[in-house]
C-alpha positions in Angstrom: 169.2 137.1 66.2 170.9 134.0 67.4 167.4 132.5 67.6 166.4 133.2 64.0 169.8 131.8 63.0 168.8 128.7 64.9 165.4 128.3 63.8 166.7 128.8 60.2 169.5 125.9 60.8 166.8 123.9 62.2 164.6 124.1 59.1 167.2 123.3 56.7 168.4 120.2 58.9 164.3 119.0 58.8 164.5 119.3 55.0 167.4 117.6 54.7 166.4 114.8 56.7 163.1 114.6 55.4 164.2 114.8 51.8 166.8 112.3 52.6 163.9 109.5 54.0 161.4 110.3 51.4 164.1 109.8 48.4 164.2 113.3 47.1 167.7 113.3 46.6 170.8 110.7 46.6 174.4 111.8 47.3 177.0 109.2 45.9 180.8 109.4 46.8 183.0 107.6 44.3 186.8 107.6 44.2 188.3 109.2 41.3 192.0 109.4 40.0 194.9 110.5 42.1 193.3 110.0 45.7 190.6 112.3 44.7 186.7 111.8 45.1 183.9 112.6 43.2 180.6 113.5 45.1 177.3 113.9 42.9 173.7 114.8 44.1 170.7 113.7 42.3 167.7 115.5 43.1 164.2 114.2 42.1 162.1 117.3 41.6 159.3 115.4 40.1 159.0 113.3 43.5 159.4 116.3 45.5 156.5 118.1 43.6 154.3 115.0 43.9 154.9 114.5 47.5 154.2 118.3 48.2 151.2 118.1 46.4 150.1 114.7 48.2 150.8 116.7 51.8 149.0 119.4 50.6 145.9 117.2 49.8 145.9 115.7 53.1 146.1 119.0 55.0 143.0 120.3 53.0 141.1 116.9 53.7 141.9 117.0 57.4 140.8 121.0 57.6 137.8 120.1 55.7 137.0 117.0 57.8 137.3 118.9 60.7 135.4 121.8 59.9 132.4 119.0 58.8 132.5 117.8 62.2 132.1 120.5 64.4 129.2 121.8 62.0 127.6 118.6 61.9 127.9 118.0 65.7 124.8 118.3 67.9 124.0 121.3 69.6 124.1 121.9 73.3 120.8 120.8 74.9 118.8 123.8 75.9 118.7 124.7 79.8 116.2 122.6 81.9 113.9 125.1 83.8 113.9 124.5 87.5 116.6 124.8 90.4 120.2 124.7 89.3 122.3 122.5 91.5 125.8 123.1 92.9 127.3 126.3 93.6 126.1 129.7 91.9 128.0 132.9 91.4 125.9 135.7 93.4 125.5 139.3 92.0 128.3 140.3 94.4 131.0 137.6 92.9 129.9 135.3 95.8 129.1 131.7 96.0 125.6 131.0 96.6 124.3 127.4 97.1 120.9 127.5 95.1 118.8 125.4 97.6 118.9 128.5 99.9 119.2 131.2 97.2 120.4 133.3 100.3 123.6 135.6 100.1 125.9 134.7 102.9 126.1 138.3 105.1 129.3 140.3 104.7 131.9 139.4 107.0 132.8 141.7 110.0 135.7 144.3 109.4 138.7 142.9 111.0 139.2 144.0 114.8 141.3 147.2 115.1 144.8 146.7 117.0 145.6 149.0 119.9 148.2 151.2 119.5 150.5 151.5 122.2 152.2 154.8 123.6 155.8 154.9 123.0 158.0 154.1 125.9 159.1 157.1 127.8 162.4 158.5 127.1 165.1 157.8 129.7 166.1 160.6 132.2 169.1 162.7 130.9 
């Protein structure tokens, strides 16, 4: 729940900062009678709509450009016939050097450790 509140607060602060930077609203404070202050907020909704539409167009252009670049890219070259270079995976998952094409022999089982008999019990 705290994470959602923090996310909401970050969104509000981000929107407020971006709106102030882009000139979406202006906050003015003027002195009034008897020591009071008058605060006025002027919101420019036409500028907000224009900036949001311009941002949407930029996102659409970016996505369209990105989609075209992947579809117009040159295809990967076909594999060249012959012996591949470097290590290759064997059928059992081991690495095989293709020049020899030999699968290494399996490792011998680990040696067994002899079990010592328990020590004799002391006489009672």
